[in-house]
Backbone as a chain_set.jsonl record, in Angstrom:
{"seq": "XXXXXXXXXXXXXXXXXXXXXXXXXXXXXXXXXXXXXXXXXXXXXXXXXXXXXXXXXXXXXXXXXXXXXXXXXXXXXXXXXXXXXXX", "coords": {"N": [[-34.666, 34.814, -88.582], [-34.198, 37.705, -86.69], [-33.416, 40.99, -87.958], [-30.93, 43.004, -86.826], [-29.642, 46.131, -86.097], [-27.207, 48.679, -85.332], [-27.86, 51.943, -83.919], [-26.401, 53.929, -85.222], [-26.374, 53.115, -87.847], [-28.75, 54.022, -88.917], [-28.23, 56.629, -89.584], [-25.887, 56.41, -91.117], [-26.323, 54.361, -92.99], [-28.875, 54.573, -94.101], [-30.31, 54.227, -96.576], [-29.776, 51.568, -97.198], [-31.051, 50.209, -95.082], [-33.667, 51.083, -95.528], [-34.14, 49.981, -98.089], [-34.016, 47.248, -97.424], [-36.222, 47.063, -95.684], [-38.319, 47.572, -97.456], [-38.078, 45.453, -99.145], [-38.434, 43.15, -97.6], [-41.095, 41.991, -95.581], [-40.807, 42.715, -92.752], [-39.713, 43.937, -89.536], [-36.79, 45.97, -88.851], [-34.656, 45.812, -86.213], [-33.446, 48.272, -84.106], [-30.639, 49.128, -82.235], [-29.514, 50.863, -79.306], [-26.741, 51.856, -77.68], [-26.213, 49.143, -77.35], [-28.597, 48.061, -76.507], [-32.019, 47.118, -77.172], [-33.984, 49.445, -78.987], [-35.598, 50.63, -81.073], [-38.023, 49.666, -83.565], [-38.001, 49.387, -86.978], [-39.839, 49.705, -89.948], [-41.319, 49.254, -93.23], [-43.821, 51.482, -94.566], [-45.869, 50.046, -95.768], [-45.714, 47.527, -94.512], [-46.217, 48.327, -91.894], [-48.871, 49.31, -92.165], [-50.176, 46.935, -92.848], [-49.803, 45.41, -90.502], [-51.107, 47.113, -88.668], [-53.672, 47.012, -89.712], [-54.291, 44.301, -89.273], [-54.257, 44.296, -86.48], [-56.439, 45.985, -85.985], [-58.491, 44.447, -87.151], [-58.416, 42.155, -85.472], [-59.206, 43.355, -83.098], [-61.82, 44.168, -83.735], [-62.98, 41.648, -84.223], [-62.731, 40.536, -81.671], [-64.418, 42.273, -80.279], [-66.863, 41.623, -81.508], [-67.121, 38.925, -80.726], [-67.361, 39.292, -77.985], [-69.769, 40.763, -77.912], [-71.48, 38.77, -78.897], [-71.258, 36.847, -76.864], [-72.439, 38.271, -74.779], [-74.982, 38.51, -75.662], [-75.721, 40.537, -77.442], [-76.635, 40.517, -80.249], [-78.009, 40.132, -83.574], [-80.241, 38.215, -85.591], [-79.644, 37.048, -88.955], [-81.949, 37.246, -90.52], [-83.381, 39.225, -89.115], [-81.72, 41.441, -89.477], [-81.807, 41.762, -92.293], [-84.532, 42.296, -92.588], [-84.746, 44.725, -91.232], [-83.132, 46.313, -92.914], [-84.654, 46.146, -95.237], [-87.014, 47.412, -94.432], [-86.014, 49.967, -93.816], [-84.826, 50.903, -96.194], [-86.675, 50.361, -98.05], [-86.639, 48.157, -99.87]], "CA": [[-33.824, 35.473, -87.611], [-34.413, 39.143, -86.813], [-32.33, 41.863, -88.406], [-30.6, 43.946, -85.749], [-28.617, 47.098, -86.546], [-26.965, 49.752, -84.366], [-28.52, 53.212, -84.256], [-25.561, 54.692, -86.153], [-26.718, 52.71, -89.206], [-29.853, 54.856, -89.425], [-27.613, 57.817, -90.174], [-24.836, 56.068, -92.078], [-26.774, 53.38, -93.993], [-30.337, 54.684, -94.18], [-30.829, 53.649, -97.823], [-29.671, 50.105, -97.087], [-32.129, 49.781, -94.174], [-34.916, 51.344, -96.237], [-34.275, 48.959, -99.131], [-34.323, 45.985, -96.759], [-37.596, 47.13, -95.167], [-39.252, 47.493, -98.578], [-37.936, 44.14, -99.781], [-38.914, 42.111, -96.685], [-42.173, 42.504, -94.72], [-40.465, 42.508, -91.351], [-39.015, 45.1, -88.993], [-35.369, 45.977, -88.513], [-34.542, 46.26, -84.829], [-32.344, 49.225, -83.936], [-30.139, 49.166, -80.864], [-28.854, 52.083, -78.822], [-25.833, 51.434, -76.606], [-26.309, 47.696, -77.196], [-29.929, 47.666, -76.029], [-33.104, 47.351, -78.118], [-34.523, 50.805, -78.868], [-36.637, 50.911, -82.063], [-38.297, 48.727, -84.649], [-38.229, 50.175, -88.185], [-40.44, 48.906, -91.015], [-41.908, 50.05, -94.301], [-45.203, 51.915, -94.352], [-46.748, 48.946, -96.194], [-45.716, 46.533, -93.44], [-46.912, 48.936, -90.758], [-50.307, 49.334, -92.445], [-50.64, 45.552, -92.771], [-49.872, 45.053, -89.086], [-52.155, 47.926, -88.046], [-54.939, 46.457, -90.18], [-54.518, 43.048, -88.545], [-54.597, 44.662, -85.107], [-57.807, 46.501, -86.003], [-59.364, 43.31, -87.404], [-58.486, 41.354, -84.253], [-59.993, 44.116, -82.134], [-63.232, 44.073, -84.136], [-63.41, 40.273, -83.98], [-62.879, 40.399, -80.221], [-65.634, 43.017, -79.922], [-67.995, 40.821, -81.967], [-67.238, 37.756, -79.857], [-67.876, 39.781, -76.704], [-71.188, 41.061, -78.13], [-72.187, 37.491, -79.006], [-71.28, 36.25, -75.517], [-73.347, 39.05, -73.93], [-76.322, 38.495, -76.245], [-75.999, 41.737, -78.239], [-76.545, 40.121, -81.651], [-79.271, 40.001, -84.299], [-80.206, 37.17, -86.61], [-79.56, 37.55, -90.325], [-83.304, 37.623, -90.949], [-83.739, 40.502, -88.489], [-80.913, 42.475, -90.119], [-82.336, 41.997, -93.635], [-85.851, 42.939, -92.448], [-84.482, 46.125, -90.881], [-82.659, 46.973, -94.138], [-85.805, 46.225, -96.15], [-87.911, 48.459, -93.927], [-85.355, 51.267, -93.862], [-84.528, 51.324, -97.561], [-87.838, 49.992, -98.878], [-86.175, 47.293, -100.982]], "C": [[-33.985, 36.986, -87.782], [-33.172, 39.885, -87.285], [-32.127, 42.938, -87.347], [-29.449, 44.82, -86.227], [-28.411, 48.138, -85.444], [-27.588, 51.064, -84.846], [-27.705, 54.043, -85.24], [-25.89, 54.336, -87.603], [-27.902, 53.499, -89.772], [-29.295, 56.088, -90.128], [-26.676, 57.433, -91.327], [-25.299, 55.158, -93.22], [-28.295, 53.388, -94.151], [-30.898, 53.988, -95.417], [-30.815, 52.126, -97.777], [-30.796, 49.558, -96.197], [-33.475, 49.965, -94.855], [-35.165, 50.289, -97.31], [-34.656, 47.607, -98.534], [-35.792, 45.965, -96.308], [-38.634, 47.042, -96.287], [-39.208, 46.133, -99.264], [-38.554, 43.034, -98.925], [-39.979, 42.693, -95.752], [-41.923, 42.223, -93.241], [-39.708, 43.729, -90.838], [-37.502, 44.872, -88.896], [-35.294, 46.54, -87.097], [-33.274, 47.095, -84.684], [-31.941, 49.247, -82.467], [-29.5, 50.515, -80.564], [-28.043, 51.67, -77.599], [-26.002, 49.94, -76.295], [-27.652, 47.169, -76.717], [-30.972, 47.941, -77.098], [-33.734, 48.716, -77.895], [-35.709, 51.04, -79.799], [-36.865, 49.694, -82.953], [-38.69, 49.577, -85.851], [-38.782, 49.248, -89.255], [-41.004, 49.823, -92.076], [-43.327, 50.454, -93.922], [-46.166, 50.785, -94.701], [-46.844, 47.878, -95.104], [-46.448, 47.066, -92.223], [-48.42, 48.912, -90.976], [-50.906, 47.929, -92.387], [-50.795, 45.128, -91.317], [-50.975, 45.826, -88.368], [-53.531, 47.411, -88.455], [-55.281, 45.161, -89.473], [-54.935, 43.334, -87.105], [-56.034, 45.165, -85.025], [-58.805, 45.366, -86.235], [-59.523, 42.459, -86.155], [-59.325, 42.045, -83.192], [-61.487, 44.03, -82.454], [-63.777, 42.668, -83.927], [-63.639, 40.027, -82.494], [-64.148, 41.093, -79.736], [-66.877, 42.218, -80.32], [-68.207, 39.589, -81.104], [-67.795, 38.141, -78.484], [-69.366, 40.106, -76.821], [-72.004, 39.775, -78.199], [-72.336, 36.848, -77.631], [-72.291, 36.953, -74.611], [-74.735, 39.211, -74.54], [-76.69, 39.721, -77.066], [-75.805, 41.44, -79.731], [-77.942, 40.061, -82.253], [-79.127, 38.873, -85.309], [-80.087, 37.823, -87.984], [-80.904, 38.013, -90.832], [-83.707, 38.982, -90.391], [-82.98, 41.658, -89.15], [-81.484, 42.801, -91.498], [-83.714, 42.644, -93.58], [-85.675, 44.42, -92.127], [-84.014, 46.909, -92.103], [-83.812, 47.165, -95.117], [-86.73, 47.359, -95.731], [-87.295, 49.858, -94.078], [-85.198, 51.788, -95.29], [-85.624, 50.973, -98.555], [-87.4, 49.196, -100.116], [-86.837, 45.933, -100.925]], "O": [[-33.915, 37.491, -88.902], [-32.04, 39.465, -87.045], [-33.049, 43.685, -87.019], [-28.424, 44.326, -86.697], [-29.344, 48.444, -84.701], [-27.809, 51.256, -86.042], [-28.283, 54.797, -86.023], [-25.707, 55.162, -88.497], [-28.031, 53.626, -90.99], [-29.829, 56.53, -91.145], [-26.684, 58.068, -92.382], [-24.718, 55.189, -94.304], [-28.919, 52.339, -94.315], [-31.865, 53.233, -95.312], [-31.74, 51.476, -98.264], [-31.419, 48.551, -96.535], [-34.336, 49.09, -94.766], [-36.273, 49.765, -97.426], [-35.513, 46.904, -99.071], [-36.506, 44.985, -96.521], [-39.716, 46.493, -96.082], [-40.181, 45.712, -99.889], [-39.131, 42.086, -99.458], [-39.785, 43.771, -95.191], [-42.728, 41.576, -92.572], [-39.126, 44.473, -91.627], [-37.021, 43.74, -88.864], [-35.814, 47.622, -86.824], [-32.184, 46.682, -85.083], [-32.783, 49.367, -81.577], [-29.013, 51.208, -81.458], [-28.595, 51.194, -76.606], [-25.943, 49.526, -75.138], [-27.822, 45.963, -76.542], [-30.832, 48.898, -77.859], [-33.991, 49.108, -76.756], [-36.724, 51.589, -79.371], [-36.01, 48.816, -83.07], [-39.606, 50.395, -85.761], [-38.274, 48.145, -89.456], [-41.152, 51.025, -91.856], [-43.95, 49.837, -93.058], [-47.166, 50.586, -94.011], [-47.933, 47.384, -94.809], [-47.215, 46.341, -91.589], [-49.17, 48.537, -90.074], [-52.032, 47.759, -91.92], [-51.816, 44.548, -90.946], [-51.698, 45.258, -87.55], [-54.451, 47.376, -87.638], [-56.436, 44.94, -89.109], [-55.846, 42.699, -86.574], [-56.765, 44.811, -84.101], [-59.851, 45.324, -85.589], [-60.641, 42.077, -85.807], [-60.073, 41.39, -82.466], [-62.314, 43.843, -81.561], [-64.92, 42.509, -83.498], [-64.618, 39.39, -82.105], [-64.866, 40.565, -78.887], [-67.837, 42.145, -79.554], [-69.344, 39.243, -80.783], [-68.595, 37.412, -77.9], [-70.145, 39.764, -75.931], [-73.091, 39.696, -77.627], [-73.411, 36.363, -77.278], [-72.926, 36.313, -73.773], [-75.569, 39.948, -74.014], [-77.868, 39.925, -77.36], [-74.941, 42.021, -80.388], [-78.935, 39.953, -81.533], [-78.037, 38.609, -85.816], [-80.392, 39.003, -88.151], [-81.005, 39.045, -91.496], [-84.302, 39.797, -91.096], [-83.543, 42.733, -89.357], [-81.633, 43.973, -91.845], [-84.038, 43.464, -94.439], [-86.372, 45.269, -92.684], [-84.445, 48.042, -92.313], [-83.934, 48.215, -95.748], [-87.172, 48.159, -96.556], [-87.989, 50.813, -94.428], [-85.412, 52.97, -95.555], [-85.513, 51.253, -99.748], [-87.752, 49.529, -101.247], [-86.571, 45.081, -101.773]]}, "num_chains": 1, "name": "protein.A"}
């Protein structure tokens, strides 16, 4: 179940919200005048989510390249590395 707090809690109970965000890898939803306004999370949780988003984007790009024929075989990649680095 999501954690929902009013915006006044950011000012009045910042440490409590911060502690929660560092203890649990999930956002705290902040309301303003009874409506959803912000999602607050620890830097660690944000970086994890941002990393997943970047990974999904790269996977999607790779799948698109494969579908459009812009791929090389493993043998071709290793030959190119061998030729370039003389290994």
